C-alpha positions as CSV (number, residue, x, y, z in Angstrom):
1,M,22.2,13.8,6.4
2,P,19.2,11.5,7.1
3,L,15.7,12.9,6.5
4,R,14.5,12.8,10.1
5,T,10.8,13.2,11.0
6,R,8.5,12.3,13.9
7,L,7.9,8.9,12.0
8,T,11.6,8.0,12.0
9,E,12.0,9.0,15.6
10,R,8.9,7.2,16.8
11,L,9.4,3.9,14.8
12,G,13.1,3.9,15.1
13,I,13.8,3.9,11.4
14,E,16.2,5.8,9.2
15,H,13.9,6.9,6.4
16,P,10.3,8.1,6.7
17,I,9.1,5.4,4.3
18,I,6.8,2.5,4.9
19,S,6.1,-0.2,2.3
20,A,2.5,-1.0,1.6
21,P,1.3,-4.4,2.7
22,M,0.2,-5.5,-0.7
23,G,-1.4,-9.0,-0.7
24,L,0.6,-11.8,-2.4
25,L,3.2,-9.2,-3.6
26,A,4.5,-7.9,-0.3
27,G,6.1,-10.9,1.2
28,G,8.9,-11.4,3.7
29,K,11.6,-10.8,1.2
30,L,10.4,-7.3,0.3
31,A,9.4,-6.3,3.8
32,A,12.9,-7.3,5.1
33,A,14.6,-5.5,2.2
34,V,12.7,-2.2,3.0
35,S,13.4,-2.5,6.7
36,H,17.1,-3.4,6.1
37,A,17.3,-0.3,3.9
38,G,16.1,2.0,6.7
39,G,12.4,2.1,6.1
40,L,9.6,-0.1,7.7
41,G,8.6,-3.1,5.7
42,L,5.1,-4.6,6.0
43,I,4.1,-8.1,5.0
44,G,0.7,-8.1,3.3
45,G,-1.8,-10.2,5.2
46,G,-4.2,-10.0,2.3
47,Y,-7.4,-12.1,2.7
48,G,-5.9,-14.1,5.5
49,D,-3.8,-17.2,5.0
50,G,-2.1,-18.3,8.2
51,D,0.3,-20.7,6.5
52,W,1.4,-18.0,4.0
53,L,2.0,-15.5,6.9
54,D,4.1,-18.0,8.8
55,R,6.2,-18.7,5.7
56,E,6.7,-15.0,4.9
57,F,7.7,-14.1,8.4
58,A,10.2,-16.9,8.3
59,V,11.6,-15.5,5.0
60,A,12.0,-12.1,6.8
61,G,14.0,-13.8,9.4
62,N,15.3,-11.6,12.2
63,V,14.7,-8.4,10.4
64,R,12.2,-6.1,12.1
65,V,9.1,-6.0,10.0
66,G,5.3,-5.4,10.4
67,C,2.2,-6.7,8.9
68,G,-1.0,-5.3,7.4
69,F,-4.5,-6.7,7.2
70,I,-7.8,-5.9,5.4
71,S,-10.0,-5.2,8.3
72,W,-13.3,-6.6,6.9
73,S,-11.5,-9.8,5.9
74,L,-9.7,-10.1,9.3
75,E,-13.1,-10.1,11.0
76,K,-13.7,-13.5,9.3
77,K,-10.4,-14.9,10.6
78,P,-9.7,-12.9,13.8
79,E,-7.3,-15.6,15.0
80,L,-4.7,-14.3,12.5
81,L,-4.3,-11.2,14.5
82,D,-3.0,-13.1,17.5
83,Q,-0.9,-15.3,15.2
84,V,0.9,-12.2,14.0
85,L,1.0,-10.3,17.3
86,A,2.8,-13.4,18.8
87,R,5.7,-12.5,16.5
88,S,6.0,-9.0,18.0
89,P,5.8,-7.2,14.7
90,A,7.2,-3.7,14.3
91,A,3.7,-2.4,13.6
92,L,0.3,-3.7,12.7
93,M,-1.7,-2.0,9.9
94,L,-5.5,-2.1,9.4
95,S,-7.1,-0.9,6.2
96,F,-10.6,-0.9,4.7
97,G,-13.0,-1.2,7.6
98,S,-13.4,-0.2,11.2
99,P,-10.3,-0.8,13.4
100,A,-12.5,-0.8,16.5
101,P,-12.9,-4.6,16.8
102,F,-9.1,-5.1,16.9
103,A,-7.9,-1.9,18.5
104,A,-8.0,-3.0,22.1
105,R,-6.0,-6.2,21.4
106,I,-3.4,-4.4,19.4
107,K,-3.0,-1.6,21.9
108,Q,-2.7,-4.2,24.7
109,S,0.1,-5.8,22.9
110,G,2.1,-2.6,22.7
111,V,2.5,-2.9,19.0
112,P,2.1,0.4,17.1
113,M,-1.3,0.5,15.3
114,I,-1.4,2.0,11.9
115,C,-4.8,2.7,10.4
116,Q,-5.2,3.5,6.7
117,V,-8.1,5.9,5.9
118,Q,-9.7,7.2,2.7
119,S,-12.0,9.9,4.0
120,M,-12.4,12.3,6.9
121,A,-15.0,10.0,8.5
122,H,-12.5,7.1,8.4
123,A,-9.8,9.4,9.9
124,R,-12.1,10.4,12.8
125,E,-12.9,6.7,13.4
126,A,-9.1,5.9,13.5
127,V,-8.5,8.7,16.0
128,D,-11.3,7.3,18.2
129,A,-9.8,3.9,18.0
130,G,-6.4,5.2,19.3
131,A,-4.4,4.9,16.1
132,D,-0.7,5.6,16.6
133,V,-0.2,6.3,12.9
134,I,-2.8,7.3,10.3
135,V,-2.2,6.7,6.6
136,A,-4.2,9.1,4.5
137,Q,-4.6,7.2,1.2
138,G,-5.6,9.1,-1.9
139,G,-7.5,7.6,-4.8
140,E,-4.4,7.8,-7.0
141,A,-3.2,4.7,-5.2
142,G,-3.1,1.3,-6.9
143,G,-5.3,-1.5,-5.6
144,H,-8.3,-0.6,-3.4
145,G,-9.0,2.9,-2.3
146,G,-11.5,5.7,-2.1
147,S,-12.3,8.8,-4.2
148,R,-10.4,11.5,-2.4
149,S,-7.2,13.0,-3.7
150,T,-3.9,12.7,-1.8
151,L,-3.2,16.4,-2.4
152,T,-6.3,17.5,-0.4
153,L,-6.9,14.6,1.9
154,V,-3.4,14.7,3.5
155,P,-3.5,18.3,4.7
156,E,-7.1,18.0,5.8
157,V,-6.3,15.0,8.0
158,A,-3.2,16.9,9.2
159,D,-5.4,19.7,10.4
160,L,-7.7,17.2,12.1
161,L,-4.9,15.6,14.0
162,A,-3.4,18.9,15.0
163,D,-6.6,19.6,16.9
164,A,-7.8,16.2,17.9
165,A,-4.8,14.0,18.3
166,P,-1.5,15.9,18.0
167,D,0.6,12.9,19.0
168,T,-0.8,10.7,16.2
169,L,1.5,10.5,13.2
170,L,0.4,11.0,9.7
171,V,1.6,9.2,6.6
172,A,0.6,10.0,3.0
173,A,-0.2,7.3,0.4
174,G,-1.4,7.3,-3.2
175,G,0.6,8.5,-6.2
176,I,3.9,8.7,-4.5
177,A,6.8,7.0,-6.2
178,D,9.8,9.3,-6.0
179,G,11.4,12.0,-3.9
180,R,9.2,14.7,-5.2
181,G,6.2,12.9,-3.8
182,L,8.0,12.4,-0.5
183,A,8.9,16.1,-0.3
184,A,5.4,17.1,-1.2
185,A,3.9,14.9,1.5
186,L,6.1,16.4,4.2
187,I,5.2,19.9,3.1
188,L,1.5,18.9,3.2
189,G,1.9,17.9,6.9
190,A,2.7,14.2,6.7
191,D,5.5,12.6,8.8
192,G,6.3,10.2,6.0
193,V,4.9,8.1,3.1
194,L,3.6,4.7,2.4
195,I,4.8,3.3,-1.0
196,G,3.1,0.6,-3.0
197,S,3.4,0.6,-6.8
198,R,7.0,1.7,-6.9
199,L,8.0,-1.3,-4.7
200,I,6.1,-3.8,-6.9
201,A,8.8,-2.8,-9.4
202,S,11.6,-3.8,-7.0
203,S,13.9,-6.8,-7.1
204,E,12.5,-8.2,-3.9
205,A,8.8,-8.0,-4.7
206,A,6.9,-11.3,-5.1
207,A,5.6,-10.1,-8.5
208,P,6.0,-11.9,-11.8
209,P,8.4,-10.2,-14.2
210,G,5.4,-9.6,-16.5
211,F,3.7,-7.5,-13.9
212,Q,6.8,-5.5,-13.3
213,Q,7.4,-4.9,-17.0
214,A,3.8,-3.8,-17.4
215,I,4.2,-1.2,-14.6
216,V,7.4,0.2,-16.2
217,A,5.7,0.4,-19.6
218,A,2.6,2.1,-18.2
219,D,1.9,5.8,-17.5
220,G,-0.7,7.2,-15.2
221,D,-3.4,7.1,-17.9
222,S,-3.0,3.4,-18.2
223,T,-5.0,2.7,-15.0
224,I,-8.7,2.6,-14.3
225,K,-10.9,2.2,-11.2
226,T,-12.9,-1.0,-11.7
227,A,-14.7,-3.7,-9.9
228,V,-14.1,-6.5,-12.4
229,V,-10.9,-7.8,-10.6
230,D,-12.9,-8.4,-7.5
231,I,-15.9,-9.9,-9.3
232,V,-13.8,-12.5,-11.1
233,R,-12.1,-13.4,-7.9
234,N,-15.4,-13.6,-6.0
235,Y,-14.3,-11.0,-3.4
236,E,-17.2,-9.0,-2.1
237,W,-15.6,-5.6,-1.4
238,P,-17.6,-2.8,0.3
239,G,-19.0,-0.5,-2.4
240,E,-17.1,2.6,-1.2
241,F,-13.8,1.0,-2.2
242,S,-12.9,0.2,-5.8
243,G,-9.7,-1.2,-7.2
244,R,-7.3,0.8,-9.5
245,A,-5.7,-1.6,-12.0
246,L,-3.9,-1.7,-15.3
247,R,-6.3,-1.0,-18.2
248,N,-5.4,-4.3,-19.9
249,R,-7.2,-6.7,-22.2
250,F,-9.0,-8.5,-19.3
251,V,-10.1,-5.3,-17.6
252,T,-11.3,-3.6,-20.8
253,S,-13.2,-6.8,-21.9
254,W,-15.3,-6.8,-18.7
255,H,-15.4,-3.3,-17.4
256,G,-19.0,-2.1,-17.9
257,R,-20.2,-5.8,-18.2
258,E,-19.9,-6.6,-14.5
259,D,-23.3,-8.3,-14.4
260,V,-22.3,-10.7,-17.2
261,L,-19.0,-11.5,-15.5
262,A,-20.9,-12.3,-12.3
263,E,-23.0,-15.0,-13.9
264,P,-21.9,-18.3,-12.3
265,A,-20.9,-20.2,-15.4
266,I,-19.0,-17.4,-17.0
267,N,-17.4,-16.4,-13.7
268,A,-16.1,-20.0,-13.2
269,D,-14.5,-20.0,-16.6
270,E,-13.0,-16.5,-16.3
271,N,-11.8,-17.2,-12.7
272,E,-9.8,-20.2,-14.0
273,R,-8.3,-18.1,-16.8
274,Y,-7.6,-15.2,-14.5
275,W,-5.6,-17.2,-12.0
276,S,-3.7,-19.1,-14.7
277,A,-2.7,-15.8,-16.3
278,F,-1.8,-14.5,-12.8
279,R,0.5,-17.4,-12.0
280,S,2.3,-17.2,-15.4
281,G,2.7,-13.4,-15.1
282,D,0.5,-12.7,-18.1
283,A,-0.2,-9.0,-17.4
284,D,-2.7,-8.6,-20.2
285,N,-5.1,-11.3,-19.1
286,T,-5.3,-11.0,-15.3
287,G,-5.7,-8.1,-12.8
288,V,-2.6,-6.0,-12.2
289,F,-3.2,-3.5,-9.4
290,M,-1.1,-0.4,-10.0
291,G,-1.5,3.3,-9.2
292,E,-1.3,6.5,-11.2
293,A,2.3,6.7,-10.1
294,A,3.1,4.1,-12.8
295,G,4.3,6.9,-15.1
296,L,7.0,7.8,-12.6
297,I,8.4,4.2,-12.5
298,L,11.0,3.7,-15.1
299,D,12.8,0.5,-14.0
300,V,13.1,-2.4,-11.7
301,R,15.7,-2.0,-9.0
302,P,16.6,-3.2,-5.5
303,A,14.4,-1.7,-2.7
304,A,17.4,-0.2,-1.0
305,R,18.3,1.8,-4.1
306,I,14.6,2.9,-4.4
307,L,14.6,4.2,-0.9
308,D,18.0,5.9,-1.1
309,D,17.2,7.6,-4.4
310,M,13.8,8.8,-3.0
311,V,15.3,10.3,0.1
312,A,18.1,12.0,-1.8
313,Q,15.8,13.5,-4.3
314,A,13.4,14.7,-1.5
315,E,16.3,16.3,0.3
316,R,17.3,18.2,-2.8
317,A,13.7,19.3,-3.4
318,L,13.3,20.5,0.1
319,G,16.7,22.2,0.2
320,E,16.5,23.9,-3.2
321,G,13.0,25.3,-2.8
322,P,10.4,25.7,-5.5
323,Q,12.5,24.7,-8.5
324,R,11.5,22.3,-11.2
325,I,13.0,18.8,-10.9
326,V,12.4,16.8,-14.0
327,R,14.0,13.5,-14.8
328,S,15.0,12.5,-18.3
329,R,13.9,9.2,-19.7
330,T,17.2,9.0,-21.7
């Protein structure tokens, strides 16, 4: 039987799973695969490239997908919002910044507005903006996030919504990569989950094989919160958000020496090396965003199988009660 929740009913999907709109890695192929498999796939708007967005929506074809933006970056290119809304996306997600400048336009379009939050202050801001769905993201997540834990943030936001906005849906994110995490999120009060790192290790992700192999080989201890990936790329992120990435050669070489990496001459050289390694899939000499859930990711497989296995395991966990579910690596 399908795992039905308010999220599946409201968004018209089969599984209560949304794919994270990861910049450069979550293109039209992955978003379409997730939606085709019964979830909701989101294309990653990243730092705002109109031509890239057009290409990736074209790749998704007629499959119903949504899109996600970094709010503070979208403020610099607000025209991209209308570009995406013109495609009647299944949902529009805003993260890392106030949704207020864009909320009225999104609500006017009739497209469901998803707001990702990392704190209770952010959650209240999303409620005030009229969010249809709030994603409570714990610091276990890969890429950028806050410091709160998924385990405590999700139920606290659930309690807030129960009092202040009972019709607003709640999605959990951060450290969720299998059915145990999905089941736990539902028990904590969420209506579904948003998945990132697990879907980087999918057949349809626009990730170099070297990145996928690094995720499969890593465990949760292999990640670190660091600013060096942003510094080398010259992205000025708000201080409250740091990026969780693989603790590789590049990161360990510069973490703690951020001031040196920021020096113009050094930064220029390292930036060139960084992007060269990124394009070639050299996971040791570039930034590889991944979450603490890396230790639960044992292989690369099609997105449809990832979703099916996750839901089946969650159904078993919820049906069998408090029993240990341990997967063998053999």
